[in-house]
C-alpha positions as CSV (number, residue, x, y, z in Angstrom):
1,M,72.0,6.0,-0.9
2,Q,69.5,4.8,1.8
3,L,67.4,1.7,1.1
4,M,64.0,2.5,-0.4
5,T,61.5,1.0,-2.7
6,W,62.7,0.8,-6.2
7,T,61.2,-0.4,-9.5
8,L,63.1,-2.0,-12.3
9,S,61.1,-2.8,-15.5
10,R,61.1,-3.6,-19.2
11,L,59.6,-1.4,-21.8
12,G,56.2,-2.6,-23.0
13,S,56.7,-6.2,-21.8
14,R,55.5,-5.6,-18.2
15,F,58.2,-7.8,-16.7
16,N,58.7,-6.0,-13.4
17,L,60.7,-6.2,-10.2
18,L,59.7,-3.9,-7.3
19,F,62.3,-4.1,-4.5
20,E,60.8,-3.4,-1.1
21,P,63.7,-3.7,1.4
22,Y,61.7,-2.6,4.4
23,H,59.2,-5.4,3.7
24,R,62.1,-7.8,3.0
25,R,60.7,-8.9,-0.3
26,V,60.4,-8.2,-4.1
27,M,57.0,-7.8,-5.7
28,H,57.4,-9.6,-8.9
29,S,55.5,-10.7,-12.1
30,A,56.0,-11.1,-15.8
31,M,52.7,-9.1,-16.0
32,G,54.0,-6.0,-14.1
33,R,53.0,-4.0,-11.1
34,F,49.6,-4.6,-9.6
35,L,49.6,-8.0,-11.3
36,D,52.5,-9.2,-9.2
37,R,53.0,-11.3,-6.1
38,P,55.6,-11.3,-3.2
39,L,58.8,-13.0,-4.1
40,D,61.3,-14.1,-1.4
41,L,64.6,-13.4,-3.2
42,M,67.4,-14.8,-1.0
43,V,70.6,-13.3,-2.4
44,G,73.8,-13.3,-0.4
45,L,76.8,-15.3,0.7
46,V,78.0,-18.0,3.1
47,E,80.7,-16.7,5.5
48,P,83.6,-19.1,6.2
49,D,82.1,-20.0,9.6
50,G,78.9,-21.2,7.8
51,A,76.7,-18.2,8.6
52,E,74.5,-17.0,5.8
53,R,74.1,-13.3,5.2
54,I,71.7,-11.7,2.7
55,L,70.4,-8.5,1.2
56,P,67.0,-7.3,2.5
57,F,64.7,-9.1,0.1
58,S,64.2,-12.2,2.2
59,T,63.4,-12.9,5.9
60,R,65.3,-16.3,5.9
61,A,68.7,-15.1,7.2
62,P,70.5,-12.2,8.9
63,L,71.2,-9.1,6.8
64,L,74.7,-8.1,5.6
65,H,76.1,-5.1,7.4
66,N,75.3,-1.5,6.1
67,C,73.0,-2.5,3.2
68,E,72.6,0.4,0.7
69,Q,71.7,0.9,-2.9
70,F,73.0,2.9,-5.9
71,E,71.1,3.5,-9.1
72,R,71.6,4.7,-12.6
73,L,69.1,5.2,-15.4
74,N,68.8,1.5,-16.4
75,S,70.3,-0.4,-13.4
76,I,70.6,-0.6,-9.6
77,T,73.3,-2.0,-7.4
78,Y,72.7,-3.3,-3.8
79,R,75.7,-3.5,-1.5
80,G,76.3,-5.0,1.9
81,Y,79.3,-6.0,4.0
82,A,80.6,-9.1,5.8
83,E,82.2,-6.8,8.3
84,H,84.2,-9.4,10.3
85,Y,85.8,-10.7,7.2
86,R,86.4,-7.4,5.5
87,M,84.4,-8.2,2.4
88,R,81.9,-6.3,0.3
89,F,79.1,-8.0,-1.6
90,E,77.4,-6.4,-4.6
91,F,74.4,-7.4,-6.5
92,N,73.7,-5.5,-9.7
93,L,70.5,-5.7,-11.9
94,H,70.4,-4.1,-15.3
95,S,67.2,-3.4,-17.3
96,I,68.7,-2.8,-20.8
97,F,67.3,0.3,-22.7
98,Y,68.6,1.9,-25.8
99,P,66.4,4.4,-27.7
100,Q,64.7,3.2,-30.9
101,D,66.2,-0.3,-30.7
102,E,63.0,-2.4,-30.5
103,P,64.5,-5.9,-30.0
104,L,66.8,-4.7,-27.2
105,C,64.1,-2.8,-25.4
106,L,61.3,-5.3,-25.9
107,L,63.4,-8.3,-24.7
108,P,61.7,-9.5,-21.4
109,A,64.9,-10.1,-19.6
110,F,67.2,-8.6,-16.9
111,Y,71.0,-9.1,-16.5
112,L,72.3,-9.9,-13.0
113,E,75.8,-9.8,-11.6
114,M,77.2,-10.6,-8.2
115,R,80.8,-9.7,-7.1
116,L,83.0,-9.9,-4.0
117,N,85.7,-7.4,-3.1
118,P,88.0,-7.1,-0.1
119,T,87.6,-3.9,1.9
120,G,89.7,-1.9,4.3
121,R,88.5,-0.6,7.7
122,L,84.7,-0.7,8.2
123,R,84.0,2.0,10.7
124,W,85.4,0.8,14.1
125,I,84.2,-2.8,13.7
126,E,86.9,-5.3,14.7
127,S,88.1,-7.7,12.1
128,R,87.9,-11.2,13.6
129,H,89.2,-13.2,10.7
130,R,91.3,-13.0,7.5
131,T,89.5,-12.2,4.3
132,P,88.9,-15.5,2.6
133,E,90.1,-16.2,-1.0
134,K,86.8,-17.7,-2.1
135,V,83.2,-17.5,-0.8
136,R,80.0,-19.3,-1.7
137,L,77.2,-17.1,-3.2
138,F,73.6,-18.1,-3.7
139,I,70.3,-17.0,-5.2
140,R,67.2,-18.8,-3.9
141,L,63.5,-18.1,-4.6
142,Q,60.2,-18.7,-2.9
143,R,57.0,-17.4,-4.5
144,P,53.4,-18.4,-3.7
145,Q,51.6,-20.6,-6.1
146,T,54.7,-21.0,-8.2
147,Q,56.5,-24.1,-9.4
148,I,60.2,-23.6,-9.0
149,A,62.8,-26.2,-10.2
150,A,66.6,-26.0,-10.3
151,E,69.2,-27.9,-12.2
152,A,72.9,-27.7,-12.6
153,G,74.9,-29.4,-15.2
154,T,77.8,-29.0,-17.6
155,G,75.8,-26.7,-19.9
156,S,77.5,-24.4,-22.5
157,P,78.3,-20.7,-22.9
158,E,75.2,-20.4,-25.2
159,R,72.7,-22.1,-22.9
160,G,74.2,-21.5,-19.4
161,Y,75.7,-23.7,-16.7
162,G,72.7,-24.1,-14.4
163,R,69.2,-22.7,-14.2
164,L,66.1,-22.0,-12.2
165,D,62.7,-22.5,-13.9
166,L,59.5,-20.8,-12.7
167,A,56.0,-21.5,-13.8
168,Y,52.8,-19.9,-12.5
169,T,49.4,-18.6,-13.6
170,A,48.8,-14.9,-13.5
171,G,45.5,-13.0,-13.8
172,T,44.8,-9.8,-15.7
173,R,42.9,-8.1,-12.9
174,P,45.1,-5.9,-10.8
175,Q,45.5,-6.8,-7.1
176,L,46.2,-3.6,-5.4
177,D,47.7,-3.7,-1.9
178,L,46.9,0.0,-1.6
179,P,44.1,1.8,0.3
180,D,41.0,3.2,-1.6
181,M,41.7,1.2,-4.8
182,S,38.5,-0.7,-5.1
183,H,38.2,0.3,-8.8
184,A,40.5,-2.6,-9.6
185,A,37.6,-5.0,-8.9
186,D,35.9,-3.7,-12.1
187,C,38.7,-4.9,-14.3
188,D,38.3,-8.0,-16.5
189,D,40.2,-11.1,-15.4
190,W,41.4,-14.1,-17.2
191,P,44.3,-16.5,-16.6
192,V,47.6,-16.4,-18.5
193,Q,50.4,-18.9,-18.2
194,V,53.9,-17.5,-17.3
195,R,57.3,-19.1,-17.8
196,E,60.5,-17.6,-16.3
197,R,64.1,-18.8,-16.2
198,I,67.2,-17.7,-14.4
199,V,70.4,-19.0,-16.1
200,S,74.0,-18.9,-14.8
201,L,76.7,-18.0,-17.3
202,N,79.4,-19.2,-14.9
203,E,80.5,-22.8,-14.6
204,G,80.6,-24.7,-11.3
205,V,77.1,-23.9,-10.2
206,V,75.3,-26.3,-7.8
207,V,71.7,-26.6,-6.8
208,S,70.7,-25.5,-3.3
209,E,69.5,-28.1,-0.8
210,D,65.9,-26.8,-1.0
211,G,65.9,-27.4,-4.8
212,Q,64.9,-23.8,-5.4
213,G,68.2,-22.0,-5.8
214,L,71.7,-22.0,-7.3
215,E,75.0,-21.6,-5.6
216,L,78.5,-20.8,-6.8
217,D,82.0,-20.4,-5.2
218,L,83.4,-17.1,-6.3
219,P,86.9,-15.6,-5.7
220,V,87.2,-12.4,-3.6
221,T,89.0,-10.1,-6.0
222,A,89.9,-6.4,-6.2
223,S,87.4,-4.0,-7.6
224,G,87.6,-3.8,-11.3
225,S,88.9,-7.3,-11.7
226,G,85.9,-8.3,-13.9
227,I,85.4,-11.5,-11.9
228,K,81.7,-11.8,-11.1
229,W,78.8,-14.2,-11.2
230,R,76.8,-13.5,-14.3
231,L,73.1,-14.5,-14.6
232,V,70.2,-13.8,-17.0
233,W,66.6,-13.7,-15.8
234,G,64.0,-13.9,-18.6
235,A,60.2,-14.2,-18.7
236,H,57.5,-15.0,-21.3
237,V,53.7,-14.7,-21.6
238,G,52.3,-15.9,-24.9
239,E,48.6,-15.5,-24.3
240,P,46.4,-12.4,-24.7
241,V,46.9,-9.7,-22.1
242,L,44.5,-6.9,-23.3
243,Q,41.1,-6.7,-24.9
244,I,40.7,-3.8,-27.3
245,G,37.3,-2.6,-28.4
246,T,33.8,-3.7,-27.6
247,G,31.3,-6.3,-29.0
248,E,32.0,-7.7,-32.4
249,R,34.8,-5.2,-32.9
250,S,36.7,-6.4,-29.8
251,T,40.0,-8.0,-30.4
252,S,42.7,-9.6,-28.1
253,A,46.2,-8.3,-27.9
254,R,49.5,-10.1,-26.9
255,F,52.8,-8.6,-25.9
256,K,54.6,-7.5,-29.1
257,Y,57.7,-9.4,-28.0
258,N,55.9,-12.6,-29.1
259,E,56.7,-11.6,-32.7
260,L,60.4,-12.0,-31.9
261,W,60.5,-14.7,-29.2
262,P,57.6,-17.3,-29.3
263,D,58.7,-18.9,-26.0
264,I,61.0,-18.7,-23.0
265,D,63.7,-20.7,-24.8
266,A,63.9,-18.1,-27.6
267,V,64.0,-15.3,-25.0
268,M,66.9,-16.8,-23.2
269,E,68.8,-17.7,-26.3
270,D,68.7,-14.1,-27.6
271,A,69.4,-12.6,-24.1
272,I,72.5,-14.8,-23.7
273,D,73.8,-14.6,-27.3
274,H,73.6,-10.8,-27.4
275,R,74.4,-10.0,-23.7
276,D,77.6,-8.1,-24.3
277,T,76.1,-6.0,-27.2
278,Y,72.9,-5.2,-25.4
279,L,74.7,-4.2,-22.2
280,A,77.2,-2.1,-24.0
281,R,74.5,-0.1,-25.7
282,S,72.5,0.4,-22.5
283,R,75.5,1.4,-20.5
284,H,76.5,3.9,-23.3
285,L,73.2,5.7,-22.8
286,E,73.7,5.6,-19.0
287,K,77.2,7.1,-19.2
288,S,76.1,9.9,-21.5
289,I,73.4,10.9,-19.0
290,D,75.9,10.5,-16.1
291,T,77.9,13.4,-17.6
292,T,75.0,15.9,-17.3
293,S,75.1,19.0,-15.1
294,L,72.4,17.7,-12.7
295,S,72.2,17.6,-9.0
296,A,72.1,14.3,-7.1
297,A,68.3,14.8,-6.4
298,Q,67.6,15.5,-10.1
299,R,69.5,12.3,-11.1
300,H,67.6,10.2,-8.6
301,L,64.3,11.6,-9.7
302,M,65.0,11.1,-13.4
303,H,66.2,7.5,-12.8
304,Q,63.3,6.6,-10.6
305,S,60.6,8.1,-12.8
306,F,62.0,6.5,-15.9
307,Q,61.7,3.0,-14.5
308,S,58.2,3.9,-13.3
309,F,57.3,4.9,-16.8
310,L,58.6,1.6,-18.1
311,S,56.6,-0.4,-15.6
312,N,53.4,1.3,-16.9
313,A,54.0,0.8,-20.6
314,W,52.1,-1.8,-22.7
315,W,53.4,-2.6,-26.2
316,C,51.2,-5.1,-27.9
317,R,50.1,-6.5,-31.2
318,A,46.3,-7.1,-31.5
319,D,45.0,-10.1,-33.3
320,D,43.6,-7.9,-36.0
321,G,47.1,-6.7,-36.8
322,R,47.1,-3.4,-35.1
323,E,50.2,-2.3,-33.1
324,W,49.3,-0.9,-29.8
325,F,51.4,1.2,-27.4
326,T,49.8,2.7,-24.3
327,T,50.7,3.7,-20.8
328,W,48.8,2.9,-17.6
329,E,48.2,5.8,-15.3
330,G,49.9,4.1,-12.4
331,S,47.5,3.2,-9.5
332,S,44.6,4.8,-11.4
333,L,44.9,2.1,-14.1
334,Y,43.6,4.2,-16.9
335,H,45.1,3.7,-20.4
336,G,46.3,6.5,-22.6
337,V,45.3,9.5,-20.5
338,I,45.9,12.5,-22.8
339,D,46.8,15.0,-20.1
340,V,49.2,12.4,-18.6
341,E,50.9,11.7,-22.0
342,Y,51.2,15.5,-22.4
343,N,53.8,15.4,-19.6
344,I,55.3,12.1,-20.7
345,A,55.8,13.5,-24.2
346,L,59.1,15.0,-23.1
347,L,60.5,11.5,-22.9
348,Y,59.2,10.6,-26.3
349,L,60.6,13.7,-27.9
350,T,63.9,13.2,-26.1
351,M,64.4,9.5,-27.1
352,W,61.7,7.9,-29.2
353,P,59.2,10.1,-31.1
354,R,57.5,7.1,-32.7
355,L,56.0,6.1,-29.4
356,L,54.2,9.4,-29.3
357,A,53.1,9.1,-33.0
358,M,51.4,5.8,-32.3
359,Q,49.4,7.3,-29.5
360,L,48.5,10.4,-31.6
361,R,46.8,7.9,-34.0
362,Q,45.2,5.8,-31.3
363,W,43.4,8.7,-29.8
364,N,41.2,8.8,-32.9
365,L,39.4,6.0,-31.1
366,A,38.5,8.5,-28.3
367,R,36.9,11.2,-30.4
368,H,33.2,12.0,-30.5
369,S,31.2,14.8,-32.1
370,H,30.0,17.9,-30.3
371,E,26.9,19.1,-32.0
372,R,26.6,22.6,-30.5
373,S,30.1,23.6,-31.7
374,G,30.2,21.6,-34.9
375,G,33.5,20.2,-33.7
376,E,34.8,17.2,-31.8
377,V,36.2,16.5,-28.3
378,L,38.6,13.8,-27.2
379,A,38.0,11.5,-24.2
380,H,40.1,11.6,-21.1
381,D,41.3,8.1,-21.6
382,L,40.9,4.9,-23.7
383,G,39.9,2.5,-21.0
384,S,41.2,0.9,-17.8
385,G,42.7,-2.3,-16.4
386,S,42.9,-5.0,-19.1
387,R,40.2,-3.6,-21.4
388,I,40.6,-0.7,-23.8
389,A,37.0,0.2,-24.7
390,G,36.4,3.9,-24.2
391,Q,36.7,6.4,-21.4
392,S,36.5,5.0,-17.9
393,F,37.2,8.2,-16.0
394,P,33.9,9.6,-14.6
395,H,34.0,13.0,-16.4
396,G,35.6,14.6,-19.4
397,M,38.1,17.4,-19.7
398,P,37.4,18.6,-23.2
399,V,39.2,21.9,-23.3
400,E,42.3,20.5,-21.7
401,E,42.4,17.3,-23.7
402,N,41.8,18.9,-27.1
403,A,44.5,21.5,-26.4
404,S,47.0,18.9,-25.1
405,Y,46.5,16.8,-28.3
406,L,47.0,19.7,-30.6
407,L,50.1,20.9,-28.8
408,M,51.7,17.4,-28.8
409,L,51.0,17.0,-32.5
410,Q,52.5,20.3,-33.3
411,A,55.6,19.6,-31.2
412,Y,56.0,16.2,-32.8
413,S,55.7,17.6,-36.3
414,H,58.3,20.3,-35.9
415,W,60.6,18.3,-33.7
416,T,60.8,15.4,-36.2
417,G,60.0,17.1,-39.5
418,D,57.4,14.3,-40.1
419,T,54.3,15.9,-41.6
420,T,52.5,12.6,-42.3
421,L,50.5,12.7,-39.0
422,A,49.4,16.3,-39.6
423,R,48.1,15.4,-43.0
424,E,46.4,12.2,-41.8
425,Q,44.7,14.0,-38.9
426,A,43.7,17.3,-40.7
427,T,40.0,16.8,-40.3
428,L,40.5,16.0,-36.6
429,I,42.7,19.0,-36.1
430,E,40.0,21.3,-37.5
431,A,37.3,19.6,-35.5
432,L,39.2,20.0,-32.2
433,A,39.9,23.6,-32.9
434,R,36.2,24.3,-33.7
435,Y,35.3,23.1,-30.3
436,L,38.0,25.2,-28.6
437,R,36.8,28.3,-30.5
438,W,33.2,27.6,-29.4
439,T,34.1,27.4,-25.7
440,D,34.6,31.2,-25.5
441,R,30.9,31.9,-25.2
442,D,31.1,35.7,-24.7
443,G,34.0,36.8,-26.8
444,S,36.2,37.5,-23.7
445,G,39.0,35.2,-24.7
446,F,38.3,32.9,-21.8
447,P,36.7,29.5,-22.2
448,S,33.5,29.0,-20.1
449,E,32.5,25.5,-21.2
450,G,34.3,22.2,-20.8
451,M,36.3,23.6,-18.0
452,A,37.0,20.5,-15.8
453,N,40.7,19.7,-15.8
454,T,43.2,17.2,-14.5
455,F,43.6,18.9,-11.1
456,E,41.0,16.8,-9.4
457,D,42.4,17.4,-5.9
458,G,42.4,21.2,-6.5
459,S,40.1,23.9,-5.2
460,P,36.9,24.5,-7.2
461,A,38.6,27.6,-8.7
462,M,41.5,25.5,-9.9
463,H,39.5,22.4,-11.0
464,F,36.4,23.5,-12.8
465,A,35.7,27.2,-12.5
466,R,34.6,29.2,-15.6
467,K,37.1,31.4,-17.3
468,Q,40.3,29.8,-15.9
469,T,43.4,31.7,-16.9
470,Y,45.4,28.5,-17.2
471,L,43.0,27.1,-19.8
472,A,42.7,30.5,-21.6
473,F,46.4,30.6,-22.3
474,K,46.5,26.9,-23.2
475,R,43.5,27.3,-25.5
476,F,45.4,30.2,-27.3
477,T,48.5,28.1,-27.9
478,A,46.4,25.2,-29.1
479,L,44.5,27.3,-31.6
480,L,47.8,28.6,-32.9
481,A,49.0,25.0,-33.1
482,A,45.9,24.0,-35.0
483,A,46.4,26.9,-37.5
484,D,50.0,25.9,-37.9
485,L,49.2,22.2,-38.4
486,L,46.4,23.0,-40.9
487,R,48.9,24.9,-43.0
488,I,51.4,22.1,-42.8
489,A,48.6,19.7,-44.0
490,G,47.4,22.1,-46.7
491,H,43.9,21.9,-45.2
492,N,41.3,24.7,-44.9
493,P,43.7,27.7,-44.8
494,E,40.7,30.1,-44.2
495,F,39.8,28.4,-40.9
496,A,43.5,28.4,-39.9
497,E,43.5,32.2,-40.4
498,E,40.3,32.5,-38.4
499,C,42.0,30.7,-35.5
500,E,45.0,33.0,-35.6
501,N,42.9,36.1,-35.8
502,E,40.8,35.1,-32.8
503,V,43.9,34.6,-30.7
504,A,45.4,37.9,-31.9
505,G,42.2,39.7,-30.9
506,A,41.7,38.1,-27.5
507,V,45.2,37.7,-25.9
508,K,45.4,41.3,-24.7
509,K,41.8,41.0,-23.3
510,V,42.8,38.0,-21.2
511,E,46.1,39.5,-20.1
512,A,44.4,42.7,-19.0
513,E,41.5,41.1,-17.1
514,A,43.5,38.3,-15.4
515,W,46.6,40.3,-14.3
516,L,46.6,41.3,-10.6
517,S,49.6,43.6,-10.3
518,D,52.2,40.8,-9.9
519,H,50.5,37.6,-11.0
520,Y,47.7,36.1,-13.0
521,A,44.4,35.2,-11.3
522,V,43.4,31.5,-11.3
523,C,40.1,32.5,-12.8
524,V,38.3,35.8,-13.6
525,D,34.7,34.5,-13.2
526,R,34.4,34.7,-9.4
527,S,30.8,33.5,-9.3
528,A,29.9,30.0,-8.2
529,A,26.3,30.4,-9.3
530,G,25.4,27.5,-11.7
531,V,28.8,25.8,-11.4
532,L,28.6,22.1,-10.6
533,D,31.3,20.1,-8.9
534,A,32.9,18.1,-11.7
535,T,33.2,15.1,-9.4
536,T,29.9,15.0,-7.5
537,G,27.7,16.9,-10.0
538,Q,26.4,19.0,-7.1
539,P,26.2,22.8,-6.8
540,L,28.9,24.5,-4.8
541,P,28.0,25.6,-1.2
542,H,29.3,29.2,-1.6
543,D,28.6,32.2,-3.8
544,E,32.1,33.1,-4.8
545,M,34.9,30.9,-5.9
546,P,37.5,30.7,-3.0
547,G,41.0,31.2,-4.3
548,W,40.0,32.8,-7.6
549,D,42.7,35.5,-7.1
550,A,45.4,33.1,-5.8
551,Y,48.9,32.6,-7.3
552,S,49.1,29.4,-9.4
553,I,52.0,27.5,-10.9
554,H,49.9,26.4,-13.9
555,T,49.4,29.6,-15.9
556,G,52.0,29.0,-18.6
557,N,51.4,25.2,-18.9
558,G,50.5,25.5,-22.6
559,L,53.7,27.4,-23.6
560,L,56.5,24.9,-23.0
561,M,56.1,22.8,-26.1
562,P,55.7,25.8,-28.5
563,L,58.8,27.3,-27.0
564,M,60.7,24.0,-27.5
565,I,60.0,24.3,-31.2
566,G,60.7,28.0,-31.5
567,R,57.1,29.1,-32.3
568,P,56.5,32.9,-31.9
569,M,54.3,33.6,-28.9
570,P,51.8,36.5,-28.8
571,F,52.0,36.8,-25.0
572,D,53.8,39.2,-22.7
573,L,56.6,36.7,-21.9
574,Q,58.2,39.1,-19.3
575,R,54.9,39.2,-17.4
576,L,54.6,35.4,-17.6
577,A,58.1,35.0,-16.3
578,Q,57.1,37.3,-13.4
579,D,54.0,35.2,-12.8
580,V,56.1,32.0,-12.7
581,H,58.5,33.5,-10.2
582,N,56.0,35.0,-7.8
583,A,53.8,31.9,-7.9
584,F,56.9,29.9,-6.9
585,R,57.4,32.1,-3.9
586,E,53.8,32.0,-2.8
587,T,53.0,28.3,-3.3
588,M,56.1,26.7,-1.8
589,S,55.8,24.0,0.8
590,R,57.9,21.1,2.1
591,Y,57.9,18.9,-1.0
592,G,57.4,21.5,-3.7
593,C,54.8,23.9,-4.9
594,G,51.0,23.4,-4.6
595,H,48.5,24.1,-7.3
596,S,48.0,27.6,-5.9
597,S,48.7,29.7,-2.9
598,V,45.5,28.7,-1.1
599,E,46.4,25.0,-1.4
600,P,50.2,24.7,-1.0
601,E,50.2,21.0,-0.2
602,T,48.2,19.8,-3.2
603,I,51.5,19.1,-4.9
604,W,52.0,17.4,-8.2
605,I,55.7,16.8,-8.9
606,S,55.2,16.4,-12.6
607,H,53.6,19.8,-12.9
608,N,56.3,21.3,-10.7
609,L,58.8,19.9,-13.2
610,W,56.9,21.3,-16.1
611,R,56.9,24.7,-14.5
612,D,60.6,24.4,-13.9
613,H,61.3,23.6,-17.5
614,L,59.1,26.5,-18.7
615,G,61.0,28.8,-16.4
616,Q,64.3,27.7,-18.0
617,Y,62.9,28.3,-21.5
618,L,61.7,31.7,-20.5
619,G,65.3,32.5,-19.7
620,D,65.4,32.1,-15.9
621,N,68.0,30.0,-14.0
622,W,65.6,27.9,-12.0
623,P,66.6,27.2,-8.4
624,P,68.0,23.6,-8.1
625,L,66.8,23.5,-4.5
626,L,63.4,22.5,-5.7
627,S,64.5,19.1,-6.9
628,S,65.7,18.2,-3.4
629,R,62.2,18.8,-2.2
630,Y,60.7,16.7,-4.9
631,W,63.2,13.9,-4.0
632,D,62.3,14.2,-0.3
633,L,58.7,13.3,-1.2
634,Q,59.9,10.2,-3.0
635,V,62.1,9.1,0.0
636,M,59.3,9.7,2.4
637,S,56.9,7.7,0.2
638,N,59.3,4.7,-0.1
639,T,60.9,4.1,3.3
640,H,59.8,2.2,6.3
641,D,56.2,1.0,5.9
642,Q,55.6,3.3,2.9
643,S,56.0,1.7,-0.5
644,Y,54.4,3.8,-3.3
645,G,57.1,3.8,-6.0
646,Y,57.3,7.1,-7.9
647,T,54.7,9.3,-6.2
648,D,53.4,12.4,-8.0
649,T,51.3,13.8,-5.2
650,Y,51.4,14.4,-1.5
651,I,48.9,13.2,1.1
652,S,45.8,14.7,-0.4
653,N,46.0,12.4,-3.4
654,A,47.1,8.9,-4.3
655,L,48.9,9.1,-7.6
656,C,51.6,6.4,-7.0
657,F,53.6,4.0,-9.1
658,Y,52.9,6.8,-11.6
659,P,54.4,7.4,-15.1
660,R,54.0,11.2,-15.2
661,G,57.1,12.1,-13.3
662,V,59.3,11.1,-16.3
663,A,58.8,14.7,-17.3
664,A,62.0,14.9,-15.3
665,L,63.8,14.0,-18.6
666,G,62.9,17.6,-19.6
667,Y,66.0,18.6,-17.5
668,L,68.0,17.4,-20.6
669,L,66.1,19.8,-22.8
670,A,65.6,22.8,-20.6
671,G,69.2,22.8,-19.3
672,P,70.7,23.6,-22.7
673,R,67.4,25.3,-23.7
674,L,67.3,23.1,-26.8
675,I,65.0,24.3,-29.7
676,I,64.3,22.1,-32.7
677,D,62.3,23.1,-35.7
678,R,62.8,20.8,-38.6
679,L,60.0,22.5,-40.6
680,G,61.9,25.9,-40.8
681,S,61.1,28.0,-43.8
682,D,64.5,27.3,-45.4
683,S,66.1,24.5,-43.5
684,P,65.9,22.9,-40.0
685,D,66.6,25.4,-37.3
686,I,68.2,23.8,-34.3
687,S,69.7,25.9,-31.5
688,V,70.9,25.9,-27.9
689,G,71.1,28.7,-25.4
690,P,72.3,27.5,-22.0
691,D,73.2,29.8,-19.2
692,D,76.9,30.6,-19.7
693,A,77.7,31.6,-16.1
694,Y,79.0,28.2,-15.0
695,P,80.5,25.0,-16.6
696,Q,77.9,22.5,-17.9
697,R,77.6,19.5,-20.1
698,W,74.3,18.4,-21.7
699,P,73.9,15.4,-24.0
700,L,71.6,16.4,-26.8
701,L,69.7,13.1,-27.0
702,P,67.1,14.2,-29.5
703,L,70.0,14.8,-32.0
704,A,71.6,11.5,-31.4
705,D,72.4,9.1,-34.3
706,W,71.4,6.0,-32.3
707,S,72.4,3.5,-35.0
708,L,76.0,4.8,-34.7
709,G,75.9,5.5,-31.0
710,R,76.8,9.2,-31.6
711,I,75.3,11.5,-29.0
712,P,76.3,15.2,-29.4
713,A,76.8,17.3,-26.3
714,C,76.4,21.0,-25.5
715,V,79.3,22.1,-23.4
716,V,79.8,25.3,-21.4
717,D,83.5,25.9,-20.5
718,H,84.7,27.6,-17.3
719,D,85.1,30.9,-19.3
720,G,81.5,30.8,-20.6
721,R,82.4,29.6,-24.1
722,I,79.7,27.3,-25.6
723,T,80.4,24.5,-28.0
724,V,78.6,21.5,-29.4
725,E,80.7,18.4,-29.5
726,G,80.1,15.5,-31.9
727,E,77.6,17.5,-33.9
728,T,75.1,15.4,-35.9
729,D,73.0,18.3,-37.2
730,P,74.0,22.0,-37.6
731,V,73.4,23.6,-34.2
732,R,73.1,27.3,-33.8
733,I,74.3,28.8,-30.4
734,R,71.8,31.5,-29.6
735,N,73.9,33.1,-26.9
736,E,76.4,34.2,-29.5
737,D,73.6,35.7,-31.7
738,E,72.2,37.6,-28.7
739,K,75.7,38.9,-27.6
740,A,76.4,40.1,-31.2
741,A,73.0,41.8,-31.3
742,R,73.8,43.7,-28.1
743,Y,77.2,44.8,-29.3
744,T,76.0,46.0,-32.7
745,G,72.6,47.4,-31.5
């Protein structure tokens, strides 16, 4: 693959490496992206004639020939050639991850490997020398305002045979080398002390002449020989990194890993002692995903967005004892944005539902009463930067946030079978639903209050118009979710019935009023009179909402999670599928689909992915060509002078280094059309229904027994036969039921 910016990070510990080959550097810090500094990482070899050749993370020597990169979910390999000696040099970095294994995932350490292999012909480049038997490799560091010390020595297998120690002070205020990011200046700042260490697990290491590197003579051996230079790179921050709350109720929070490893010595000891076990588990997850029926672009997108999510995650323990898990909204720096977590929830449901449960409890801190409705609304976010002290975003999105919360809680409850949260949050569920009911001010079925939503770069019709079709459908599914959750909790069944009755009476009204022969309108209230711009607070300069009748990719946004748990839907699903298809046709542009047909370049990849997954669950075989367009946006955004990490939006917005794209993991759910309802009337109802027209293999990660490493898989053979291998739960194959119904009907 071509060289491009790539992130490698650790879950919740903020230890982050951002490789920027076109800038010949690595942005690096134990405090994560936007709290990092440029690292000159000189990694390479000394050719027999004494010339040093390196990978593109330093400016201090010539590059190896034909540098390229290859990635998997948890790792990345950089490759280059000493062309005149017929040698290939590889540098692999692995960020271990294995679902629901907290010590493994929290460990602030990377595993590094270097290897040398002989090659055959390299294009038409003349070989001037014989391939040597042994070559000297090196790793050398330079970083501003950092103490770096190297030592060799006899060492031991447990403590290593040579090491580099780094010490520096980091701040908690983000330093954004991006345009239009002045909001970082408002973040609190205090110093924290960082210790890092790189340890060699191979004997024979010597210290570089500059005293800031290690070197080792390594044999040139055939691929697969297992001979490589193994290193471990760990980090530790023991001081507070977040402030949670305000005034007397404010408390500091430290990275949770401090409970397991109080200092850098403890980090390194654990990382070295358990290296083989940790790597085996992490590679097992990688290999299971490697077997999926995904295109190359889909794999790249999933790998890149997963590491971007990890780089935004904070997993801390507050001084008052509270455990805290939250996600930064990339370059926006907001914590725990509900509509963002709504998309990220596909990752939690796929691999680690407890991370979603923690946030569903934390959002209680963001609730406030709404007097006119007698209900409550949730804030857009929990804070920004290094302080979690209430909403920082300039305006609320109450219909969207209330609905997103209820849909996530319903999906979590049915997906896991855990009803504890629904019972705990029963009064909140009712309060959020009361507000949603109130927003339909004229009995039309459409909400006309609290209409601002997440599409801040969209047209007025898309962003804050009254009577939006997208929010009408999402409000319906949220009210049905509230009724379902209240019954699960045994709380106020009369109100639950009122919610269901309201939806039953209003769905047909909305469908009839919003349907425009082949698609749903963006909104049905065309008038701009009295509508204020959600961002500026000013009246609109026109009488009618431009784009009110456009095609939009967001109509069915609220349906995906209910379909994933098999909830009955009161909508005309055939008409919704038609809307999805026709909007796809009318909104397409170079990098995907825009919000609507009047704004085809206001692209959000995460919402394109959400629409794609919805299309699959509605029974369509979604065109794989779309993923190549999404990937083209990532390549464009991360080559040459561009370095934006996972980028969710095109040129009209700046959502970069963003976590939301991890909705790409929904490919693993939508491909087999996996449905999980562990709260079925008699027993859990788990089923798959993949397209049987071509061979496929889908690891069913939500059904994995992670303690035993058993991951079942849904397999479609060449003849269309569907089986589930390694079953851990009884799984029903819906295709067989549907075929039987056709033959007996």
